[in-house]
C-alpha positions in Angstrom: -21.5 -3.0 11.5 -19.0 -6.0 12.1 -16.2 -5.5 14.7 -13.7 -6.1 11.9 -15.0 -2.8 10.2 -13.8 -0.7 13.1 -10.7 1.3 12.3 -9.6 1.0 16.1 -9.6 -2.8 15.7 -7.6 -2.8 12.4 -5.0 -0.6 14.2 -4.9 -3.0 17.0 -4.5 -6.0 14.7 -1.6 -4.1 12.9 0.1 -3.3 16.2 -0.2 -6.8 17.2 1.2 -8.1 13.9 4.0 -5.6 13.6 5.0 -6.7 17.2 5.2 -10.3 16.2 7.1 -9.5 13.0 9.7 -7.5 14.9 10.3 -10.6 17.2 10.5 -12.8 14.2 13.4 -10.5 12.7 15.1 -10.5 15.9 15.1 -14.2 15.9 16.7 -14.6 12.5 20.2 -15.5 13.3 22.0 -15.3 10.1 20.1 -12.2 8.8 19.8 -10.1 11.9 18.4 -7.2 9.5 16.2 -9.2 7.4 12.6 -7.6 7.0 9.8 -9.6 8.4 7.0 -11.0 6.1 3.6 -9.4 7.3 1.4 -11.1 4.6 -1.4 -13.4 5.9 -0.7 -17.1 5.9 -3.2 -19.5 4.3 -3.4 -23.3 3.8 -2.9 -24.5 0.5 -4.0 -28.0 1.0 -0.5 -29.3 1.7 1.2 -26.6 3.6 0.8 -23.1 5.0 2.0 -20.4 2.6 2.3 -16.6 2.7 -0.5 -15.1 0.6 0.8 -12.7 -2.1 -0.9 -9.5 -3.7 -3.7 -11.0 -6.1 -3.7 -10.3 -9.6 -6.0 -7.6 -10.7 -7.0 -5.2 -13.8 -7.6 -1.7 -13.1 -7.2 1.7 -14.9 -4.4 4.2 -14.2 -4.7 8.0 -14.5 -4.0 7.8 -18.2 -6.8 5.3 -18.7 -4.2 2.5 -19.2 -5.0 -0.9 -18.0 -2.7 -2.0 -15.3 -2.6 -5.6 -14.1 -1.1 -7.2 -10.9 1.5 -8.9 -13.2 3.1 -5.5 -13.7 4.1 -5.4 -10.1 5.9 -8.8 -10.1 9.7 -8.4 -10.2 9.3 -4.9 -8.8 9.5 -3.4 -5.3 6.1 -1.2 -4.6 4.8 0.9 -2.1 1.0 0.9 -1.9 -1.6 3.1 -0.1 -5.2 3.7 -0.3 -6.7 7.2 -0.8 -9.1 9.4 -2.5 -8.7 12.7 -4.2 -11.4 14.5 -2.4 -10.0 13.6 1.0 -9.6 16.8 3.4 -7.5 14.9 6.2 -4.6 12.5 5.9 -4.5 11.8 2.0 -2.6 15.2 1.3 -0.1 14.3 4.0 0.4 10.9 2.8 0.8 12.0 -0.7 3.3 14.6 0.4 5.3 11.9 2.1 5.1 9.4 -0.9 6.6 12.2 -3.0 9.7 11.9 -0.9 9.7 8.2 -1.4 9.5 8.9 -5.3 12.3 11.5 -5.1 14.3 9.1 -3.2 14.2 6.7 -6.0 14.0 8.9 -9.0 14.6 7.3 -12.3 14.8 3.7 -10.7 12.1 1.8 -12.4 12.5 -1.2 -10.0 10.6 0.7 -7.5 6.9 1.7 -8.0 4.3 3.5 -6.1 0.7 2.5 -6.3 -2.2 4.5 -4.9 -5.6 2.8 -5.1 -8.6 5.0 -5.0 -11.4 4.0 -2.5 -13.8 6.4 -4.3 -13.6 4.9 -7.7 -17.0 6.4 -8.7 -15.6 9.8 -8.4 -12.0 9.3 -9.0 -12.2 8.3 -12.7 -8.9 8.5 -14.8 -9.3 12.2 -15.6 -9.6 13.2 -12.1 -6.7 11.1 -10.9 -4.5 12.5 -13.9 -5.5 16.2 -12.4 -4.7 15.2 -9.1 -1.2 13.9 -10.3 -0.5 17.0 -12.2 -1.5 19.2 -9.5 0.9 17.5 -6.9 3.9 17.0 -9.3 3.6 13.3 -9.2 5.7 11.4 -11.7 3.4 9.0 -13.2 6.1 6.9 -14.9 6.7 5.2 -11.7 3.6 6.2 -9.7 0.3 5.0 -10.7 -2.9 6.1 -9.4 -5.4 3.5 -9.9 -9.3 3.2 -10.1 -11.7 0.4 -11.1 -14.5 -1.8 -9.8 -15.1 -0.7 -6.0 -15.4 -4.6 -5.0 -11.9 -5.3 -6.6 -10.2 -2.5 -4.8 -11.9 -3.1 -1.5 -11.0 -6.7 -1.7 -7.3 -6.0 -2.4 -7.5 -3.4 0.6 -8.8 -5.6 3.1 -7.9 -9.2 2.1 -4.3 -8.8 0.7 -3.0 -5.7 2.0 -4.8 -6.1 5.2 -5.7 -2.5 5.4 -9.3 -1.1 5.9 -11.4 1.1 4.1 -15.2 1.9 4.0 -17.8 4.7 3.3 -18.7 6.6 6.4 -21.1 9.7 6.1 -19.8 11.0 9.2 -16.0 10.9 8.4 -14.4 13.8 6.8 -14.7 13.5 3.1 -17.1 10.6 3.5 -14.8 7.8 3.9 -12.3 6.2 6.7 -9.3 4.3 5.8 -5.9 3.2 6.7 -3.2 5.7 6.9 -0.4 2.9 6.2 2.1 2.7 3.4 2.7 -0.9 2.5 6.0 -2.1 1.4 5.7 -5.2 -0.9 8.8 -7.1 -2.4 9.4 -8.5 -5.8 7.3 -11.7 -5.1 4.4 -9.8 -3.9 4.8 -10.3 -0.1 4.1 -7.4 2.4 7.5 -6.8 4.1 6.5 -3.6 6.0 3.6 -1.1 7.0 4.5 2.5 7.9 2.5 5.3 9.4 2.1 7.5 6.2 1.6 10.6 8.3 4.8 10.5 10.3 7.8 11.6 8.5 10.2 9.5 10.6 8.3 6.3 9.5 8.5 7.4 5.8 12.3 7.7 6.4 12.3 4.2 7.8 10.4 3.1 4.7 12.9 4.6 2.5 15.7 2.7 4.3 14.0 -0.6 4.1 13.2 -0.1 0.3 17.0 0.3 -0.2 17.4 -2.6 1.9 15.0 -4.9 -0.2 16.8 -3.7 -3.5 19.6 -6.1 -2.6 17.6 -9.1 -2.0 17.1 -11.0 -5.1 
């Protein structure tokens, strides 16, 4: 197991990144309340640029194909979960319902939950999960598809972590963060999805992003 596969390492990296981002935001003179950009920087051959969430093609709870292009021009909140999770996922889902309720009827704000157990979480399983929890699937998509595609999105784009672990509750360990992504596909915040106060902060930051072109 590589050192990068350990959750404690990912948490330390995110804490460091969030600290740097906070200092970055404080240094913005004309926009003291501007949200930082947390996306990873890459070299494109001529300059360093922020990496946006990649294009993808996955199935939602209604077996409809959802592509990454559907997210462009929208603000979205993303998390990684699995329907049989006995630990943090039910808490995160409950908090995400508060986010959805705060923006009820607002199609400019989406929630995207990626299953890290796609072999089990087929569309009909996701549909039953959504119905049981009262999720409005018009603006909240539960996505499944090829494991490699989902895990690449998780670790390389959202900078989260997820992996099978037979010793963990439910057989997986994964990030408990909720990721706020702007209309251009850049990560603008990461929030502890198990903490109510952080979810309230997320809602405030979504409101803030809504006024950014």
